Each structure stands twice: as structure tokens, then as C-alpha cells.
C-alpha positions in Angstrom: 0.0 0.0 0.0 1.4 3.3 -1.0 2.3 5.7 2.0 1.0 9.2 2.3 3.6 11.9 1.8 3.7 15.2 3.7 2.2 17.0 0.8 -1.0 14.8 1.2 -0.4 13.0 -2.0 0.2 9.2 -2.1 3.9 8.4 -2.5 5.1 5.3 -4.3 6.3 2.4 -2.2 10.1 2.2 -1.9 11.8 0.0 -4.3 12.5 -2.6 -1.6 8.7 -2.9 -0.8 6.9 -6.0 -1.9 3.9 -3.6 -2.3 5.6 -1.8 -5.3 3.5 -2.5 -8.4 6.5 -3.2 -10.5 7.5 -6.2 -8.4 6.0 -9.5 -9.5 5.4 -12.4 -7.2 5.7 -15.4 -9.6 6.0 -19.0 -8.4 6.5 -17.9 -4.8 9.5 -15.6 -5.4 9.9 -11.8 -6.0 11.7 -10.6 -9.0 12.7 -7.1 -9.6 12.5 -6.5 -13.3 12.5 -2.7 -13.8 14.8 0.0 -12.7 13.6 2.2 -9.8 13.1 5.3 -12.1 10.9 3.1 -14.5 8.9 1.7 -11.6 8.2 5.3 -10.4 7.1 6.3 -13.9 4.8 3.3 -14.2 3.4 3.9 -10.7 2.6 7.6 -11.5 1.1 6.8 -15.0 -1.1 3.8 -14.0 -1.8 4.2 -10.4 -1.6 8.1 -9.8 -3.2 8.8 -13.2 -0.6 11.5 -14.1 -0.2 12.2 -17.8 3.1 11.4 -19.5 3.6 15.2 -19.8 3.1 15.7 -16.0 5.6 12.9 -15.2 8.1 14.4 -17.7 7.7 17.8 -16.0 8.5 16.3 -12.6 11.4 14.2 -13.8 12.9 16.5 -16.4 12.2 14.3 -19.5 10.1 15.1 -22.4 6.5 13.5 -22.8 7.8 11.4 -25.6 10.7 10.0 -23.6 8.3 9.0 -20.7 6.0 7.4 -23.2 8.9 5.4 -24.6 10.1 4.4 -21.1 6.5 3.1 -20.3 6.3 1.2 -23.6 9.7 -0.5 -23.1 8.8 -1.3 -19.5 5.6 -3.1 -20.5 7.5 -5.0 -23.2 10.1 -6.0 -20.7 7.5 -7.2 -18.2 5.6 -9.1 -20.8 8.8 -10.8 -21.8 9.8 -11.6 -18.2 6.4 -13.0 -17.5 6.4 -15.2 -20.6 9.9 -16.4 -19.7 8.9 -17.4 -16.2 5.7 -19.1 -17.5 7.9 -21.6 -19.4 10.1 -22.6 -16.4 
């Protein structure tokens, strides 16, 4: 569960937290498959419902770069899940 920050907004769980949405529990083990920055972008986009432009303004990246980060992250997660399903 995300923790509440001092500004009253919900903050992303820390990268070490099993509650982080970019950690996957597969076959009883946790696997970190995305870098911390990408986890934050995914969390902000899908769980905080920020636009790619808003995320870019916070991080110093362009909207198109954030979109590309998210696209590559989803591809990597899909590949990881497919690979683990064949174990």
C-alpha cells in the first residue's frame, strides 16, 4: 500500500517494498524486473493517473521519452512473465 507523503499525495512504495506495483510475485518468489526510475514512472502513470507530460515535467524528461520508457517497460514485463511461465 502506498504511503502518504507530507504533501498529502500518495507516494510510491520504496523500491524494496513488496507492495511496489512493479515487483511480481511469480512461483513464490519476488523478482525485480524494472529500474527504480521506471517503476516510479509506471506507478505515476497507471496508479496516480498522471499524464506522461506531467511525469516528464516532474522528472525533467520530455513527454515522448516518458512514453517510450513506459512502452519499453511493458514490453520487458511481458517478456519476463512469458519467460517465467515456461520454467
